[in-house]
N, C-alpha and C positions, 0 to 999 in steps of 0.2 A: 106181475107181483111187485108189491111195495116192500121196502126194507128200511126199517128204522134202526140206527146204530146208536148205542149208548156212548156218551162222552161226559167228561167232567167239566163243569163250568169254571173257568179260571179268571174271567174278567166280565164285568157287566157295565154297560154304558148306553147312552142314547145317541142315535144318529138320525137326523132329519125327523125327529119326533117318534122314532121307533125304538123300543127296547131291544138292545142287541147284546150279544156276548161272544166271548172267545171260548170255544169248546175244544178240549184236548181229547183226541181219539188215540190213545196209546202212543203219544208222541207227535201225532200229526194234529196241528191246531188250525181250526177253521172258524170262520165267523158264522153265527146263526142268529135268526130272529127269535127273541124270547117273548113275543107279544102274547102267545098262548099260555105262557107260564110266568105271569107277572110276579108271582110269589117266589121265583127262583132266587137263590143266593149263591155267591161264590162258594165253591166246594160241592154244590149239589151235582147230581147226575141227571142227565136228561136223555130221552130218546129223540134223536134228530133225523128228520127225513127232508130231503131236498132243501136244506137251509133253514128249516123251521124246527124249533124244539117243540115237540108235541105234548110231552108230559114228563114229570119228574119221577125218578125211580131211586130206590135205595142203592147204596154202593154195592151191597151183596148181589142184588139183581143185575146190576151193570156187569160185575165181574163174572157172574154165572153166564150171562149172555155172550160176553167176549170169549169166554172159554169154549162155549158151544161153537161159535164162529171159527175159532182156531181148529177145533176137531173136524168141522166140515171141510175146511181148507186142506187139512192133512189127508183126509179121505179122498178128496178130489185129486190131490197131487198123486197119491198112491195109485188111484185107478187110472190116471193118465200115463202111468209108466208101463202099462201092459204091452 
């Protein structure tokens, strides 16, 4: 199963001819390739999978997805306490 995580683009730059960016995942910042979303701007939210931003989404969609991830983690932690 593949999982794309939403993050906020905080910086955009070019490295070795590739469009790259810094992506903030709730306080954890990672570098990602933005080649698939050349229209991206600082402040946009993107779905990132294995270091590649695959598409842009709204802030509302990003927050909703992050909330769902938090709920999944909470349920898994509760089930692990049996």
